[in-house]
C-alpha positions in Angstrom: 130.2 109.9 93.4 128.2 112.8 94.8 127.4 112.6 98.5 124.7 110.1 99.2 121.6 110.8 101.2 121.8 107.6 103.2 124.1 104.6 103.5 123.0 101.4 105.2 126.2 99.7 106.2 127.4 96.2 107.1 124.1 94.4 106.5 123.7 91.0 105.0 122.0 92.1 101.7 119.9 89.8 99.6 120.4 91.4 96.2 119.5 90.1 92.7 122.6 88.0 92.2 124.0 87.3 95.7 123.6 87.4 99.4 126.6 89.0 101.1 127.7 91.8 103.4 127.3 95.1 101.4 126.7 98.8 101.9 123.7 100.3 100.2 123.8 103.9 99.1 120.6 105.8 98.6 120.3 109.0 96.5 117.0 110.8 95.6 114.8 107.8 96.5 116.7 105.2 94.6 119.5 102.8 95.2 122.6 104.5 93.9 125.4 102.3 95.2 126.0 98.6 96.2 129.4 97.6 97.4 131.9 97.5 100.2 133.4 101.0 100.0 133.1 103.3 102.9 131.4 106.3 101.3 130.1 109.5 102.8 126.4 110.2 103.3 124.2 112.6 105.2 122.8 109.7 107.2 124.5 106.4 108.1 122.6 103.3 109.4 124.6 100.4 110.9 122.9 97.1 110.0 125.6 94.8 111.5 124.2 91.2 112.2 121.0 92.1 110.4 119.4 91.2 107.0 118.6 94.0 104.5 115.9 92.8 102.1 113.8 94.3 99.4 110.5 95.7 100.8 107.7 93.2 100.8 105.3 93.4 97.9 101.9 91.9 99.0 100.1 91.2 95.7 96.7 90.2 97.1 95.0 92.3 99.7 91.4 93.5 100.1 90.9 97.1 101.4 87.7 99.1 101.8 85.9 97.0 99.3 82.1 96.5 99.0 81.2 93.4 101.0 77.5 93.0 101.0 74.5 94.5 102.9 75.3 95.5 106.5 78.9 94.2 106.2 81.8 96.7 106.4 85.5 95.9 105.9 87.6 96.7 108.9 90.4 98.5 107.0 90.4 101.7 105.0 93.6 102.6 103.0 95.1 104.5 105.9 94.9 101.6 108.4 95.7 98.9 105.8 98.8 100.5 104.5 100.0 101.5 107.9 99.7 97.9 109.0 101.5 96.8 105.8 104.4 99.1 106.6 104.7 97.7 110.2 105.0 94.2 108.7 107.8 95.1 106.4 105.9 95.8 103.2 106.5 98.7 100.9 103.9 97.9 98.2 100.5 96.4 98.2 98.0 95.6 95.5 94.3 95.7 96.5 91.3 95.3 94.2 89.1 97.9 92.5 85.9 95.8 92.4 83.2 96.2 89.8 79.8 96.3 91.4 77.2 94.5 89.2 75.4 97.0 87.1 78.0 99.7 87.4 80.7 100.9 85.0 84.1 99.4 85.7 85.8 102.7 85.0 83.6 104.5 87.6 84.4 101.8 90.2 88.1 102.4 89.6 87.7 106.2 89.9 85.7 105.8 93.1 88.4 103.5 94.5 91.1 106.0 93.7 89.2 108.6 95.7 89.3 106.3 98.8 93.1 105.8 98.4 94.2 109.4 97.5 96.2 110.9 100.3 95.8 107.9 102.6 98.8 105.7 101.7 101.6 104.8 104.0 103.1 102.6 101.3 103.0 102.5 97.6 99.9 100.9 96.1 98.5 99.7 92.8 95.2 98.2 91.9 94.0 94.9 90.3 90.5 94.9 88.9 87.7 92.6 89.8 85.3 91.8 86.9 81.9 90.8 88.2 79.7 92.0 85.3 81.4 91.4 81.9 79.0 93.3 79.7 79.8 94.1 76.1 80.6 97.7 77.2 83.1 96.3 79.8 84.7 93.7 77.6 84.8 95.8 74.4 85.7 99.2 75.7 86.4 99.7 79.5 88.6 96.7 80.1 90.9 97.3 77.1 91.2 101.0 77.9 92.0 100.3 81.6 94.6 97.7 80.6 96.3 100.3 78.4 96.2 102.7 81.4 98.3 100.4 83.5 95.7 98.1 85.2 97.4 95.0 83.8 95.9 92.3 86.0 92.4 91.4 87.0 90.6 88.8 89.1 87.6 86.7 88.3 85.5 84.5 90.7 84.1 81.0 90.1 82.0 81.4 93.3 80.0 83.9 95.4 76.5 85.0 94.5 77.5 88.6 93.5 80.8 87.8 91.8 80.5 84.4 90.1 81.1 84.2 86.3 79.8 81.2 84.3 82.0 79.3 82.0 81.0 81.3 78.9 81.7 84.6 80.7 85.1 83.3 81.9 86.1 82.4 78.4 85.0 85.8 77.1 87.0 87.6 79.8 90.0 85.3 79.1 89.8 86.3 75.4 90.0 90.0 76.3 93.0 89.2 78.5 94.7 87.5 75.6 94.1 90.5 73.3 95.4 93.0 76.0 98.2 90.8 77.3 96.8 91.2 80.8 97.1 88.6 83.6 94.1 86.9 85.0 93.9 85.9 88.7 91.3 83.2 89.4 89.4 82.4 92.6 88.8 78.7 91.9 86.0 77.1 93.9 82.9 75.5 92.3 79.8 77.7 92.9 77.1 75.1 92.3 78.7 72.4 94.5 79.1 74.9 97.3 75.5 76.0 97.1 74.4 72.4 97.1 76.5 71.4 100.1 75.6 74.6 102.0 71.9 73.9 101.7 72.4 70.3 102.7 74.3 71.2 105.8 71.8 73.9 106.8 68.9 71.4 106.3 70.7 69.1 108.7 71.1 71.9 111.3 74.8 72.1 110.8 75.3 75.9 110.9 78.3 76.5 113.1 81.4 78.2 111.5 83.2 74.9 111.4 80.8 73.8 108.6 82.1 76.5 106.3 85.0 74.2 105.6 82.8 71.2 105.1 80.7 73.2 102.6 83.9 74.0 100.5 86.0 70.8 100.5 89.2 70.4 98.6 87.4 68.5 95.8 85.4 71.7 95.0 88.6 73.7 94.8 90.2 70.9 92.7 87.4 70.8 90.2 87.3 74.6 89.7 91.1 74.8 89.4 91.1 72.1 86.7 88.2 73.9 84.9 90.0 77.3 85.1 93.2 75.7 83.7 91.2 74.1 80.9 89.6 77.4 80.0 93.0 79.1 80.0 94.4 76.3 77.7 91.5 76.8 75.3 92.2 80.6 75.0 96.0 80.1 75.4 96.7 82.6 78.2 98.6 82.5 81.4 96.6 82.6 84.7 97.3 82.8 88.4 95.4 80.4 90.7 95.2 82.4 93.9 95.1 81.2 97.6 95.7 77.5 97.0 94.9 75.6 100.1 96.0 72.0 99.7 97.2 69.1 97.6 94.1 68.6 95.4 94.4 72.0 93.7 98.2 71.9 93.9 98.3 68.7 91.9 96.2 70.2 89.2 98.7 73.1 88.9 101.6 70.7 88.9 99.9 68.7 86.1 99.5 72.0 84.1 103.1 73.0 84.6 104.3 69.6 83.5 102.3 70.1 80.3 104.1 73.4 79.7 101.1 75.5 80.4 101.8 79.0 81.9 99.9 78.5 85.2 101.2 80.4 88.2 100.3 79.6 91.8 99.8 81.6 95.0 99.4 80.5 98.6 99.0 82.3 102.0 99.8 82.1 105.7 96.5 80.5 106.7 97.4 77.4 104.8 100.6 76.8 106.7 99.5 77.9 110.2 95.8 77.2 110.5 93.7 74.0 110.1 89.9 73.3 109.9 90.0 72.6 113.7 90.5 76.3 114.3 87.0 76.8 112.9 85.6 74.7 115.8 86.3 77.6 118.1 86.2 76.7 121.8 83.4 74.1 121.5 81.9 74.4 118.0 81.0 78.0 119.0 81.0 81.3 117.2 84.8 81.9 118.0 85.3 79.7 114.9 84.1 82.7 112.8 87.6 84.3 113.3 89.0 81.7 110.9 86.5 81.8 108.1 88.1 82.4 104.8 87.8 80.9 101.3 89.2 78.5 100.5 89.3 77.5 104.2 92.2 76.1 106.1 92.4 72.3 105.7 94.4 69.7 107.7 98.0 68.9 108.7 98.5 66.9 105.5 97.4 69.8 103.4 99.8 72.0 105.3 102.6 69.7 104.4 101.5 69.7 100.7 101.6 73.5 100.7 105.1 73.4 102.1 106.2 71.0 99.4 105.0 73.5 96.8 106.7 76.4 98.6 110.0 74.5 98.8 110.0 73.0 95.3 109.1 76.2 93.4 105.5 75.3 92.4 104.3 78.4 94.1 105.5 81.7 92.7 103.7 83.9 95.2 103.1 84.1 98.9 100.4 86.7 99.7 98.3 87.6 102.7 94.9 87.6 101.0 94.3 90.2 103.7 90.5 90.5 103.9 89.7 92.2 107.3 86.4 92.1 109.1 85.6 92.7 112.8 84.5 90.0 115.1 82.2 92.6 116.6 80.6 95.2 114.4 81.2 98.9 114.8 78.6 99.1 117.6 80.2 96.2 119.5 77.7 93.6 118.4 78.3 90.3 116.7 78.7 90.3 112.9 75.3 91.0 111.4 73.3 87.8 110.9 76.4 85.7 111.1 75.2 83.6 114.1 72.3 82.2 112.1 74.6 80.2 109.8 78.2 79.9 108.6 77.0 81.1 105.2 76.5 84.7 106.5 80.0 85.0 108.1 82.0 87.4 106.0 84.7 85.4 104.2 88.1 86.8 105.1 90.8 87.2 107.7 93.4 89.9 108.4 97.0 89.2 107.7 98.9 91.9 105.8 101.1 92.8 108.9 101.9 89.2 109.8 102.5 87.7 106.3 106.3 88.3 106.2 107.1 87.4 109.9 105.1 84.1 109.6 106.9 82.9 106.5 110.2 84.1 107.8 109.7 82.3 111.1 108.1 79.1 109.7 110.3 79.0 106.6 113.7 80.6 107.0 114.1 80.3 110.8 113.1 76.6 110.7 115.3 75.9 107.7 112.5 74.9 105.3 113.5 77.6 102.8 116.4 79.9 102.1 116.4 83.6 102.6 116.7 84.0 98.9 113.5 81.9 98.3 111.8 84.0 101.0 112.6 87.2 99.0 111.6 85.6 95.7 108.1 84.6 97.1 107.3 87.7 98.9 108.9 90.5 96.9 110.7 89.8 93.6 108.2 87.4 92.0 105.2 89.6 92.9 106.9 92.6 91.4 107.8 90.7 88.2 104.4 89.1 87.9 102.5 92.3 88.3 104.6 94.6 86.2 106.6 96.6 88.8 110.1 95.1 88.4 112.8 96.3 88.6 111.6 99.5 90.4 110.1 97.2 93.0 111.0 93.8 94.5 114.8 93.9 94.2 117.9 95.6 95.6 119.9 96.8 92.6 121.2 100.2 91.3 118.3 102.2 89.9 115.6 100.4 91.9 113.4 102.3 94.4 115.1 102.3 97.8 112.3 100.1 99.2 114.0 98.1 102.0 113.4 96.2 105.2 116.0 95.6 107.9 115.4 92.3 109.7 116.6 90.9 112.9 116.6 87.2 112.2 116.9 86.3 115.9 114.3 88.6 117.3 111.6 86.6 119.0 108.0 87.9 119.3 104.6 86.5 119.9 101.8 87.7 117.6 99.2 89.6 119.6 96.2 91.7 118.5 97.2 94.5 120.9 100.4 95.1 119.0 99.0 95.1 115.5 97.9 98.1 113.4 95.1 96.7 111.2 91.4 97.7 111.7 90.2 94.3 112.7 89.5 93.6 116.4 91.4 90.2 116.3 94.1 88.3 114.6 93.7 84.6 113.6 97.4 84.1 114.5 97.0 85.2 118.2 99.7 83.6 120.3 101.9 82.3 117.4 105.6 82.5 118.4 107.8 84.1 115.7 111.5 84.1 115.2 112.7 86.9 112.9 111.0 90.3 112.6 111.4 93.5 110.5 112.9 96.3 112.5 112.8 99.0 109.9 110.8 99.7 106.7 112.2 102.1 104.2 110.0 103.5 101.4 111.9 105.1 98.5 114.8 106.0 100.8 112.7 107.3 103.7 112.4 105.3 107.0 108.7 105.1 107.7 108.7 102.5 110.4 111.4 102.0 113.1 111.5 99.5 115.9 107.8 99.5 116.5 107.2 103.2 115.9 106.1 105.0 112.8 108.8 107.5 112.0 106.6 109.6 109.9 103.1 111.0 110.3 102.9 111.9 106.6 101.3 109.6 104.0 104.3 109.0 101.7 102.8 106.3 99.6 102.1 106.8 95.9 99.9 105.0 93.3 102.0 102.9 90.9 101.1 102.4 87.3 102.2 99.0 86.2 103.5 97.3 83.1 102.9 93.7 82.0 104.0 90.4 83.6 107.7 89.7 83.2 107.8 86.2 84.7 
């Protein structure tokens, strides 16, 4: 074998078929060797007593996305991908969102302009369909699918994004024709509007009431409806950011019937509860925890863990959707104090996703290290058409790796994070197990708290179709 560029030696490697002490040889950005031989390389890294895992693939992040009048996302591509790298991720998939009335193709082109030259890690795009016109359904979406945009998201809520049932079915039909995968945000729009008005009429406007306006039953109903639509058209779908037992039971029902329904959950549903939205005393501090669906209660957390443990969930994403508690001029979020309905929906989390699941799952013996890798890297890569280049340690795969210290203890603090938000909802959470190094295609880009490159090494990834 020709001399390798790098060997990572003596680490406990979670590869496709086994977890054992192995040496990983890297040549020209790819994994060229896996074994126990002592080979020569230009660079040698000793990973004794450490895990070597595939780089994290975060399949659900929102970056520099239109968010409504006077509201600006806290992360551009530079800060979001830098934050992702520091958290052990080597690939993220944000959303090119169609603005109503605009060409979907133009929205994709504009999103690429934002990303070009600003990527610390590799990146691909999902699409968001908000305006399924005949032009979009008949021409733009099929053409973009053939160009490698093989997944898209639809919403069952939000004024500027919601699709009615007829539109959902029409979009699902195009997905069937193009073999693309549909992600569904399942919350019932009309019920949320009704409950929101009722709460506001009663003077209940604090951030806490965001959760009361979007109860689990609203998520359950929409999840069942989305599954029914998918069954009518006969397509696979992904129900994203599942928050508790009500929606989870609908997904289990579908799986038991043999329907191809995939499920995703997120850190907020195993770490936060609706009580966080109360803030210090039903005050505006609760706005730091506003996301949709919102965090639930302790019983819901246990339900989510049951789905993580038994395999109901294929994906564990961050749903990173970063805003600032103060706006760019140091003021409160525009208009948000008047009612929970105006608080931007979303919390930051791309940098803390992997450490939280490692600590709460692997370190606390809820899940194995193999299940951790499956949820956070291999399954996302398979589901969104990047496997085996991404999501796995095997010969020929990209040398996207993270080296973990399973015993390193840290406390999550805003001051140490790299995202653009001015807070983290996980402030003060104690973590056991943290990524020490992140390697992107054979190059160490993050090392023990320091970025080891100032160059943007990330590339845009064209994707194939779901292989799960």
